[in-house]
N, CA, C and O atoms as a GROMACS GRO file, in nm:
protein
  516
    1MET      N    1  10.431   8.378  12.368
    1MET     CA    2  10.366   8.502  12.329
    1MET      C    3  10.411   8.613  12.420
    1MET      O    4  10.433   8.593  12.540
    2THR      N    5  10.425   8.730  12.363
    2THR     CA    6  10.461   8.843  12.446
    2THR      C    7  10.334   8.898  12.510
    2THR      O    8  10.228   8.901  12.448
    3GLU      N    9  10.347   8.940  12.632
    3GLU     CA   10  10.230   8.990  12.706
    3GLU      C   11  10.172   9.116  12.643
    3GLU      O   12  10.050   9.130  12.635
    4GLU      N   13  10.258   9.207  12.599
    4GLU     CA   14  10.207   9.335  12.551
    4GLU      C   15  10.140   9.328  12.415
    4GLU      O   16  10.049   9.405  12.387
    5THR      N   17  10.185   9.235  12.327
    5THR     CA   18  10.126   9.228  12.194
    5THR      C   19  10.040   9.106  12.172
    5THR      O   20   9.956   9.105  12.082
    6GLY      N   21  10.056   9.001  12.253
    6GLY     CA   22   9.981   8.879  12.232
    6GLY      C   23  10.029   8.801  12.112
    6GLY      O   24   9.956   8.716  12.061
    7GLU      N   25  10.151   8.828  12.065
    7GLU     CA   26  10.205   8.761  11.947
    7GLU      C   27  10.324   8.675  11.983
    7GLU      O   28  10.391   8.697  12.084
    8THR      N   29  10.349   8.577  11.900
    8THR     CA   30  10.465   8.492  11.917
    8THR      C   31  10.588   8.564  11.860
    8THR      O   32  10.577   8.660  11.784
    9ALA      N   33  10.704   8.513  11.899
    9ALA     CA   34  10.829   8.564  11.840
    9ALA      C   35  10.830   8.534  11.690
    9ALA      O   36  10.891   8.607  11.613
   10LEU      N   37  10.762   8.427  11.650
   10LEU     CA   38  10.756   8.394  11.508
   10LEU      C   39  10.681   8.501  11.430
   10LEU      O   40  10.717   8.529  11.315
   11ALA      N   41  10.580   8.562  11.488
   11ALA     CA   42  10.507   8.670  11.420
   11ALA      C   43  10.601   8.787  11.391
   11ALA      O   44  10.594   8.849  11.285
   12GLN      N   45  10.688   8.817  11.485
   12GLN     CA   46  10.785   8.924  11.464
   12GLN      C   47  10.883   8.886  11.352
   12GLN      O   48  10.923   8.971  11.273
   13THR      N   49  10.920   8.758  11.347
   13THR     CA   50  11.009   8.710  11.241
   13THR      C   51  10.940   8.720  11.105
   13THR      O   52  11.004   8.753  11.006
   14VAL      N   53  10.812   8.691  11.101
   14VAL     CA   54  10.735   8.703  10.977
   14VAL      C   55  10.740   8.847  10.927
   14VAL      O   56  10.762   8.871  10.808
   15ARG      N   57  10.720   8.940  11.016
   15ARG     CA   58  10.721   9.082  10.977
   15ARG      C   59  10.859   9.124  10.925
   15ARG      O   60  10.869   9.200  10.828
   16ARG      N   61  10.965   9.076  10.990
   16ARG     CA   62  11.102   9.109  10.944
   16ARG      C   63  11.130   9.048  10.807
   16ARG      O   64  11.190   9.113  10.722
   17ALA      N   65  11.086   8.925  10.786
   17ALA     CA   66  11.108   8.859  10.656
   17ALA      C   67  11.032   8.932  10.546
   17ALA      O   68  11.085   8.949  10.436
   18ALA      N   69  10.911   8.976  10.574
   18ALA     CA   70  10.833   9.050  10.474
   18ALA      C   71  10.898   9.184  10.444
   18ALA      O   72  10.901   9.228  10.328
   19ALA      N   73  10.949   9.250  10.546
   19ALA     CA   74  11.018   9.378  10.524
   19ALA      C   75  11.142   9.358  10.438
   19ALA      O   76  11.170   9.439  10.350
   20GLN      N   77  11.216   9.251  10.464
   20GLN     CA   78  11.334   9.222  10.382
   20GLN      C   79  11.294   9.197  10.237
   20GLN      O   80  11.360   9.245  10.145
   21ALA      N   81  11.188   9.122  10.216
   21ALA     CA   82  11.141   9.094  10.080
   21ALA      C   83  11.099   9.223  10.010
   21ALA      O   84  11.128   9.241   9.892
   22ARG      N   85  11.031   9.311  10.081
   22ARG     CA   86  10.990   9.439  10.021
   22ARG      C   87  11.112   9.524   9.984
   22ARG      O   88  11.112   9.590   9.880
   23ARG      N   89  11.215   9.522  10.069
   23ARG     CA   90  11.337   9.597  10.037
   23ARG      C   91  11.403   9.542   9.911
   23ARG      O   92  11.451   9.618   9.827
   24ARG      N   93  11.406   9.411   9.897
   24ARG     CA   94  11.466   9.350   9.778
   24ARG      C   95  11.386   9.386   9.653
   24ARG      O   96  11.444   9.413   9.548
   25ALA      N   97  11.255   9.387   9.664
   25ALA     CA   98  11.170   9.425   9.551
   25ALA      C   99  11.194   9.571   9.514
   25ALA      O  100  11.201   9.605   9.396
   26ALA      N  101  11.205   9.657   9.614
   26ALA     CA  102  11.224   9.800   9.588
   26ALA      C  103  11.360   9.828   9.525
   26ALA      O  104  11.373   9.920   9.444
   27ALA      N  105  11.461   9.750   9.561
   27ALA     CA  106  11.597   9.774   9.513
   27ALA      C  107  11.626   9.706   9.379
   27ALA      O  108  11.730   9.733   9.319
   28PHE      N  109  11.537   9.619   9.331
   28PHE     CA  110  11.561   9.553   9.204
   28PHE      C  111  11.557   9.656   9.091
   28PHE      O  112  11.466   9.739   9.090
   29PRO      N  113  11.651   9.653   8.997
   29PRO     CA  114  11.747   9.550   8.964
   29PRO      C  115  11.886   9.570   9.026
   29PRO      O  116  11.972   9.484   9.010
   30ALA      N  117  11.909   9.677   9.094
   30ALA     CA  118  12.044   9.704   9.145
   30ALA      C  119  12.091   9.600   9.246
   30ALA      O  120  12.211   9.572   9.253
   31SER      N  121  12.000   9.542   9.323
   31SER     CA  122  12.041   9.456   9.433
   31SER      C  123  12.067   9.311   9.394
   31SER      O  124  12.142   9.242   9.462
   32VAL      N  125  12.006   9.264   9.287
   32VAL     CA  126  12.014   9.122   9.253
   32VAL      C  127  11.979   9.105   9.105
   32VAL      O  128  11.908   9.187   9.048
   33SER      N  129  12.030   8.998   9.045
   33SER     CA  130  11.999   8.972   8.903
   33SER      C  131  11.856   8.922   8.890
   33SER      O  132  11.796   8.876   8.986
   34GLY      N  133  11.803   8.932   8.770
   34GLY     CA  134  11.668   8.885   8.743
   34GLY      C  135  11.651   8.737   8.769
   34GLY      O  136  11.546   8.694   8.817
   35ASP      N  137  11.754   8.658   8.738
   35ASP     CA  138  11.746   8.514   8.762
   35ASP      C  139  11.738   8.482   8.911
   35ASP      O  140  11.677   8.382   8.950
   36ASP      N  141  11.799   8.565   8.992
   36ASP     CA  142  11.804   8.539   9.135
   36ASP      C  143  11.692   8.607   9.214
   36ASP      O  144  11.670   8.574   9.331
   37LEU      N  145  11.621   8.700   9.152
   37LEU     CA  146  11.520   8.778   9.224
   37LEU      C  147  11.415   8.693   9.296
   37LEU      O  148  11.392   8.715   9.415
   38PRO      N  149  11.352   8.597   9.229
   38PRO     CA  150  11.248   8.522   9.301
   38PRO      C  151  11.300   8.456   9.429
   38PRO      O  152  11.232   8.458   9.532
   39TRP      N  153  11.418   8.397   9.423
   39TRP     CA  154  11.472   8.328   9.539
   39TRP      C  155  11.522   8.426   9.644
   39TRP      O  156  11.514   8.399   9.764
   40ALA      N  157  11.572   8.540   9.601
   40ALA     CA  158  11.618   8.642   9.696
   40ALA      C  159  11.499   8.699   9.774
   40ALA      O  160  11.511   8.728   9.893
   41VAL      N  161  11.386   8.715   9.706
   41VAL     CA  162  11.269   8.773   9.770
   41VAL      C  163  11.213   8.680   9.878
   41VAL      O  164  11.169   8.726   9.984
   42ILE      N  165  11.214   8.550   9.853
   42ILE     CA  166  11.157   8.457   9.952
   42ILE      C  167  11.263   8.392  10.041
   42ILE      O  168  11.232   8.303  10.120
   43GLU      N  169  11.386   8.436  10.029
   43GLU     CA  170  11.496   8.376  10.105
   43GLU      C  171  11.468   8.375  10.256
   43GLU      O  172  11.477   8.269  10.319
   44ALA      N  173  11.435   8.488  10.314
   44ALA     CA  174  11.412   8.496  10.458
   44ALA      C  175  11.288   8.416  10.497
   44ALA      O  176  11.286   8.352  10.603
   45PHE      N  177  11.186   8.418  10.414
   45PHE     CA  178  11.066   8.340  10.442
   45PHE      C  179  11.100   8.191  10.449
   45PHE      O  180  11.063   8.122  10.544
   46ASP      N  181  11.172   8.143  10.348
   46ASP     CA  182  11.206   8.001  10.346
   46ASP      C  183  11.300   7.964  10.461
   46ASP      O  184  11.286   7.856  10.520
   47ALA      N  185  11.394   8.050  10.492
   47ALA     CA  186  11.493   8.019  10.596
   47ALA      C  187  11.436   8.030  10.737
   47ALA      O  188  11.466   7.947  10.822
   48ASP      N  189  11.353   8.130  10.761
   48ASP     CA  190  11.313   8.161  10.898
   48ASP      C  191  11.168   8.126  10.933
   48ASP      O  192  11.133   8.121  11.051
   49ILE      N  193  11.085   8.102  10.833
   49ILE     CA  194  10.943   8.085  10.862
   49ILE      C  195  10.888   7.952  10.811
   49ILE      O  196  10.821   7.881  10.886
   50ARG      N  197  10.916   7.919  10.688
   50ARG     CA  198  10.853   7.803  10.625
   50ARG      C  199  10.871   7.675  10.706
   50ARG      O  200  10.778   7.595  10.716
   51GLY      N  201  10.986   7.654  10.763
   51GLY     CA  202  11.011   7.536  10.844
   51GLY      C  203  10.961   7.545  10.986
   51GLY      O  204  10.978   7.452  11.065
   52HIS      N  205  10.898   7.658  11.021
   52HIS     CA  206  10.851   7.678  11.158
   52HIS      C  207  10.700   7.687  11.170
   52HIS      O  208  10.647   7.710  11.279
   53VAL      N  209  10.629   7.670  11.060
   53VAL     CA  210  10.483   7.669  11.064
   53VAL      C  211  10.433   7.538  11.005
   53VAL      O  212  10.497   7.479  10.918
   54GLU      N  213  10.318   7.494  11.053
   54GLU     CA  214  10.256   7.376  10.995
   54GLU      C  215  10.223   7.406  10.849
   54GLU      O  216  10.185   7.518  10.814
   55ARG      N  217  10.238   7.306  10.764
   55ARG     CA  218  10.205   7.325  10.622
   55ARG      C  219  10.059   7.363  10.607
   55ARG      O  220   9.971   7.304  10.670
   56ASP      N  221  10.035   7.461  10.522
   56ASP     CA  222   9.900   7.509  10.497
   56ASP      C  223   9.894   7.550  10.350
   56ASP      O  224   9.977   7.628  10.304
   57ARG      N  225   9.798   7.496  10.278
   57ARG     CA  226   9.790   7.525  10.134
   57ARG      C  227   9.771   7.673  10.104
   57ARG      O  228   9.815   7.721  10.000
   58ARG      N  229   9.707   7.745  10.195
   58ARG     CA  230   9.686   7.889  10.172
   58ARG      C  231   9.818   7.964  10.180
   58ARG      O  232   9.843   8.055  10.101
   59ILE      N  233   9.903   7.926  10.274
   59ILE     CA  234  10.033   7.990  10.286
   59ILE      C  235  10.120   7.953  10.167
   59ILE      O  236  10.187   8.039  10.109
   60GLU      N  237  10.119   7.825  10.130
   60GLU     CA  238  10.199   7.781  10.015
   60GLU      C  239  10.152   7.849   9.886
   60GLU      O  240  10.233   7.883   9.801
   61GLY      N  241  10.021   7.868   9.873
   61GLY     CA  242   9.967   7.937   9.756
   61GLY      C  243  10.016   8.081   9.748
   61GLY      O  244  10.049   8.129   9.640
   62GLU      N  245  10.021   8.148   9.862
   62GLU     CA  246  10.071   8.286   9.863
   62GLU      C  247  10.221   8.291   9.836
   62GLU      O  248  10.269   8.386   9.774
   63ARG      N  249  10.295   8.192   9.883
   63ARG     CA  250  10.439   8.184   9.854
   63ARG      C  251  10.459   8.168   9.703
   63ARG      O  252  10.544   8.234   9.644
   64ASP      N  253  10.379   8.081   9.640
   64ASP     CA  254  10.387   8.064   9.495
   64ASP      C  255  10.354   8.194   9.423
   64ASP      O  256  10.417   8.228   9.322
   65ARG      N  257  10.257   8.266   9.474
   65ARG     CA  258  10.218   8.394   9.414
   65ARG      C  259  10.334   8.495   9.420
   65ARG      O  260  10.354   8.572   9.325
   66VAL      N  261  10.409   8.494   9.530
   66VAL     CA  262  10.527   8.582   9.541
   66VAL      C  263  10.630   8.543   9.434
   66VAL      O  264  10.685   8.630   9.366
   67LEU      N  265  10.655   8.414   9.420
   67LEU     CA  266  10.752   8.370   9.319
   67LEU      C  267  10.709   8.412   9.179
   67LEU      O  268  10.792   8.460   9.101
   68ILE      N  269  10.583   8.395   9.146
   68ILE     CA  270  10.533   8.433   9.014
   68ILE      C  271  10.546   8.584   8.993
   68ILE      O  272  10.589   8.628   8.886
   69ALA      N  273  10.509   8.662   9.092
   69ALA     CA  274  10.520   8.808   9.081
   69ALA      C  275  10.666   8.851   9.067
   69ALA      O  276  10.696   8.945   8.994
   70ALA      N  277  10.756   8.782   9.136
   70ALA     CA  278  10.899   8.815   9.126
   70ALA      C  279  10.952   8.783   8.986
   70ALA      O  280  11.031   8.859   8.931
   71VAL      N  281  10.909   8.671   8.930
   71VAL     CA  282  10.948   8.636   8.794
   71VAL      C  283  10.894   8.741   8.697
   71VAL      O  284  10.965   8.784   8.606
   72ASN      N  285  10.770   8.782   8.716
   72ASN     CA  286  10.712   8.885   8.628
   72ASN      C  287  10.792   9.015   8.635
   72ASN      O  288  10.817   9.078   8.532
   73LEU      N  289  10.832   9.056   8.756
   73LEU     CA  290  10.913   9.177   8.768
   73LEU      C  291  11.048   9.157   8.699
   73LEU      O  292  11.095   9.245   8.627
   74ALA      N  293  11.109   9.043   8.722
   74ALA     CA  294  11.241   9.016   8.664
   74ALA      C  295  11.235   9.015   8.511
   74ALA      O  296  11.332   9.052   8.445
   75GLU      N  297  11.123   8.974   8.455
   75GLU     CA  298  11.108   8.967   8.309
   75GLU      C  299  11.061   9.098   8.247
   75GLU      O  300  11.059   9.110   8.125
   76THR      N  301  11.024   9.195   8.329
   76THR     CA  302  10.982   9.326   8.278
   76THR      C  303  11.107   9.405   8.245
   76THR      O  304  11.193   9.425   8.332
   77ARG      N  305  11.119   9.449   8.124
   77ARG     CA  306  11.238   9.519   8.076
   77ARG      C  307  11.217   9.670   8.079
   77ARG      O  308  11.105   9.718   8.067
   78PRO      N  309  11.324   9.744   8.095
   78PRO     CA  310  11.313   9.890   8.095
   78PRO      C  311  11.245   9.943   7.968
   78PRO      O  312  11.175  10.044   7.973
   79GLU      N  313  11.267   9.876   7.856
   79GLU     CA  314  11.204   9.922   7.731
   79GLU      C  315  11.052   9.904   7.732
   79GLU      O  316  10.982   9.957   7.646
   80ASP      N  317  11.000   9.828   7.829
   80ASP     CA  318  10.855   9.816   7.846
   80ASP      C  319  10.796   9.944   7.905
   80ASP      O  320  10.675   9.964   7.903
   81GLY      N  321  10.883  10.029   7.959
   81GLY     CA  322  10.840  10.156   8.016
   81GLY      C  323  10.841  10.153   8.168
   81GLY      O  324  10.823  10.048   8.231
   82ALA      N  325  10.861  10.270   8.224
   82ALA     CA  326  10.868  10.283   8.369
   82ALA      C  327  10.738  10.242   8.436
   82ALA      O  328  10.739  10.185   8.546
   83ASP      N  329  10.626  10.269   8.370
   83ASP     CA  330  10.497  10.232   8.429
   83ASP      C  331  10.483  10.080   8.441
   83ASP      O  332  10.430  10.030   8.540
   84ALA      N  333  10.530  10.008   8.341
   84ALA     CA  334  10.523   9.862   8.343
   84ALA      C  335  10.611   9.805   8.454
   84ALA      O  336  10.571   9.712   8.524
   85VAL      N  337  10.730   9.861   8.468
   85VAL     CA  338  10.821   9.815   8.573
   85VAL      C  339  10.760   9.842   8.710
   85VAL      O  340  10.762   9.754   8.797
   86GLU      N  341  10.708   9.959   8.730
   86GLU     CA  342  10.649   9.992   8.861
   86GLU      C  343  10.523   9.913   8.889
   86GLU      O  344  10.496   9.879   9.005
   87ALA      N  345  10.445   9.882   8.786
   87ALA     CA  346  10.326   9.798   8.806
   87ALA      C  347  10.368   9.657   8.848
   87ALA      O  348  10.305   9.598   8.937
   88ALA      N  349  10.472   9.603   8.786
   88ALA     CA  350  10.522   9.470   8.822
   88ALA      C  351  10.579   9.472   8.964
   88ALA      O  352  10.559   9.377   9.040
   89ARG      N  353  10.649   9.578   8.999
   89ARG     CA  354  10.704   9.591   9.135
   89ARG      C  355  10.590   9.600   9.237
   89ARG      O  356  10.597   9.537   9.343
   90ALA      N  357  10.488   9.678   9.207
   90ALA     CA  358  10.374   9.691   9.298
   90ALA      C  359  10.302   9.558   9.315
   90ALA      O  360  10.256   9.526   9.425
   91ALA      N  361  10.291   9.480   9.208
   91ALA     CA  362  10.227   9.349   9.217
   91ALA      C  363  10.309   9.256   9.307
   91ALA      O  364  10.253   9.177   9.383
   92LEU      N  365  10.441   9.266   9.300
   92LEU     CA  366  10.527   9.185   9.386
   92LEU      C  367  10.510   9.227   9.532
   92LEU      O  368  10.500   9.141   9.620
   93VAL      N  369  10.509   9.355   9.558
   93VAL     CA  370  10.490   9.402   9.696
   93VAL      C  371  10.354   9.358   9.750
   93VAL      O  372  10.343   9.319   9.866
   94ASP      N  373  10.251   9.364   9.666
   94ASP     CA  374  10.119   9.317   9.708
   94ASP      C  375  10.124   9.168   9.743
   94ASP      O  376  10.066   9.126   9.843
   95ALA      N  377  10.192   9.089   9.661
   95ALA     CA  378  10.204   8.945   9.687
   95ALA      C  379  10.278   8.919   9.818
   95ALA      O  380  10.240   8.830   9.894
   96ILE      N  381  10.382   8.996   9.844
   96ILE     CA  382  10.457   8.983   9.970
   96ILE      C  383  10.365   9.016  10.088
   96ILE      O  384  10.365   8.946  10.189
   97ASP      N  385  10.286   9.122  10.074
   97ASP     CA  386  10.193   9.160  10.180
   97ASP      C  387  10.092   9.049  10.207
   97ASP      O  388  10.062   9.019  10.322
   98TYR      N  389  10.040   8.987  10.100
   98TYR     CA  390   9.943   8.878  10.116
   98TYR      C  391  10.007   8.756  10.182
   98TYR      O  392   9.944   8.690  10.264
   99LEU      N  393  10.133   8.727  10.147
   99LEU     CA  394  10.202   8.615  10.212
   99LEU      C  395  10.219   8.643  10.361
   99LEU      O  396  10.193   8.556  10.444
  100GLU      N  397  10.262   8.763  10.394
  100GLU     CA  398  10.276   8.801  10.535
  100GLU      C  399  10.144   8.783  10.608
  100GLU      O  400  10.141   8.724  10.716
  101GLN      N  401  10.037   8.833  10.551
  101GLN     CA  402   9.906   8.824  10.616
  101GLN      C  403   9.857   8.680  10.626
  101GLN      O  404   9.793   8.643  10.725
  102ALA      N  405   9.886   8.597  10.525
  102ALA     CA  406   9.846   8.456  10.529
  102ALA      C  407   9.915   8.384  10.644
  102ALA      O  408   9.852   8.306  10.715
  103VAL      N  409  10.044   8.409  10.662
  103VAL     CA  410  10.116   8.343  10.771
  103VAL      C  411  10.063   8.392  10.906
  103VAL      O  412  10.042   8.313  10.997
  104LEU      N  413  10.040   8.522  10.917
  104LEU     CA  414   9.990   8.576  11.043
  104LEU      C  415   9.848   8.528  11.073
  104LEU      O  416   9.812   8.508  11.189
  105ARG      N  417   9.768   8.511  10.970
  105ARG     CA  418   9.628   8.472  10.989
  105ARG      C  419   9.610   8.321  11.006
  105ARG      O  420   9.536   8.276  11.093
  106PHE      N  421   9.679   8.242  10.922
  106PHE     CA  422   9.656   8.099  10.918
  106PHE      C  423   9.767   8.015  10.980
  106PHE      O  424   9.748   7.897  11.007
  107GLY      N  425   9.884   8.075  11.002
  107GLY     CA  426  10.000   7.999  11.047
  107GLY      C  427   9.983   7.941  11.187
  107GLY      O  428   9.931   8.006  11.278
  108ILE      N  429  10.027   7.817  11.200
  108ILE     CA  430  10.028   7.747  11.328
  108ILE      C  431  10.174   7.712  11.358
  108ILE      O  432  10.242   7.650  11.276
  109VAL      N  433  10.219   7.750  11.476
  109VAL     CA  434  10.357   7.723  11.518
  109VAL      C  435  10.377   7.572  11.526
  109VAL      O  436  10.296   7.501  11.586
  110ASN      N  437  10.486   7.522  11.464
  110ASN     CA  438  10.513   7.379  11.471
  110ASN      C  439  10.612   7.347  11.583
  110ASN      O  440  10.660   7.437  11.652
  111ALA      N  441  10.642   7.219  11.599
  111ALA     CA  442  10.730   7.174  11.708
  111ALA      C  443  10.871   7.230  11.694
  111ALA      O  444  10.935   7.263  11.794
  112ALA      N  445  10.922   7.240  11.570
  112ALA     CA  446  11.057   7.294  11.549
  112ALA      C  447  11.064   7.438  11.598
  112ALA      O  448  11.162   7.477  11.662
  113ALA      N  449  10.964   7.517  11.569
  113ALA     CA  450  10.961   7.657  11.614
  113ALA      C  451  10.954   7.663  11.766
  113ALA      O  452  11.019   7.746  11.829
  114ALA      N  453  10.875   7.574  11.824
  114ALA     CA  454  10.862   7.572  11.971
  114ALA      C  455  10.997   7.542  12.035
  114ALA      O  456  11.033   7.602  12.136
  115ARG      N  457  11.073   7.448  11.977
  115ARG     CA  458  11.206   7.416  12.030
  115ARG      C  459  11.301   7.535  12.024
  115ARG      O  460  11.392   7.546  12.106
  116HIS      N  461  11.279   7.623  11.927
  116HIS     CA  462  11.363   7.743  11.911
  116HIS      C  463  11.308   7.863  11.988
  116HIS      O  464  11.362   7.974  11.977
  117GLY      N  465  11.203   7.842  12.066
  117GLY     CA  466  11.148   7.949  12.147
  117GLY      C  467  11.067   8.052  12.070
  117GLY      O  468  11.054   8.166  12.113
  118LEU      N  469  11.013   8.012  11.955
  118LEU     CA  470  10.939   8.106  11.870
  118LEU      C  471  10.789   8.108  11.897
  118LEU      O  472  10.716   8.186  11.837
  119GLY      N  473  10.745   8.022  11.986
  119GLY     CA  474  10.603   8.015  12.020
  119GLY      C  475  10.569   7.875  12.066
  119GLY      O  476  10.653   7.785  12.061
  120GLY      N  477  10.446   7.857  12.110
  120GLY     CA  478  10.402   7.726  12.156
  120GLY      C  479  10.354   7.642  12.041
  120GLY      O  480  10.278   7.689  11.957
  121ALA      N  481  10.398   7.517  12.035
  121ALA     CA  482  10.356   7.426  11.930
  121ALA      C  483  10.204   7.416  11.927
  121ALA      O  484  10.139   7.402  12.031
  122GLY      N  485  10.147   7.424  11.807
  122GLY     CA  486  10.003   7.415  11.791
  122GLY      C  487   9.928   7.545  11.812
  122GLY      O  488   9.806   7.550  11.795
  123ARG      N  489   9.999   7.650  11.849
  123ARG     CA  490   9.937   7.782  11.873
  123ARG      C  491   9.941   7.864  11.745
  123ARG      O  492  10.027   7.841  11.659
  124PRO      N  493   9.850   7.958  11.731
  124PRO     CA  494   9.854   8.048  11.615
  124PRO      C  495   9.981   8.134  11.617
  124PRO      O  496  10.032   8.168  11.724
  125VAL      N  497  10.031   8.168  11.499
  125VAL     CA  498  10.148   8.255  11.489
  125VAL      C  499  10.117   8.391  11.547
  125VAL      O  500  10.198   8.449  11.619
  126ALA      N  501   9.999   8.443  11.517
  126ALA     CA  502   9.960   8.576  11.567
  126ALA      C  503   9.826   8.563  11.641
  126ALA      O  504   9.745   8.476  11.612
  127ALA      N  505   9.807   8.652  11.735
  127ALA     CA  506   9.682   8.655  11.810
  127ALA      C  507   9.567   8.688  11.716
  127ALA      O  508   9.580   8.774  11.629
  128ARG      N  509   9.458   8.621  11.734
  128ARG     CA  510   9.339   8.649  11.654
  128ARG      C  511   9.264   8.766  11.717
  128ARG      O  512   9.254   8.775  11.840
  129PRO      N  513   9.211   8.856  11.634
  129PRO     CA  514   9.136   8.968  11.692
  129PRO      C  515   9.007   8.925  11.755
  129PRO      O  516   8.933   9.008  11.807
   0.00000   0.00000   0.00000
């Protein structure tokens, strides 16, 4: 944990992964195809976070929610109207925000993360208020 913030390095990684996911959502469709959007959005989460926290059904549920929201955005067509596209994009960003908060609130650093210097095994990902 860093002295000034009371957070693990993994918490900072969570925030970076969420920011990357939000950028991908904002840039769709120019940045990635509809078929690839769900996986592109959770790419950093799966690569940098999922294997570094203890399994938790609440976190997995929020990850599933991100995938569903990404599919919904990918399936929203321009002919549905700009409002529909933006509503689907906003729902995806909300899902990403909830996933970020779930990991920060419920995440427990696992042994693999500890070996990589991301925090102490068995410790919360983020400091509790």
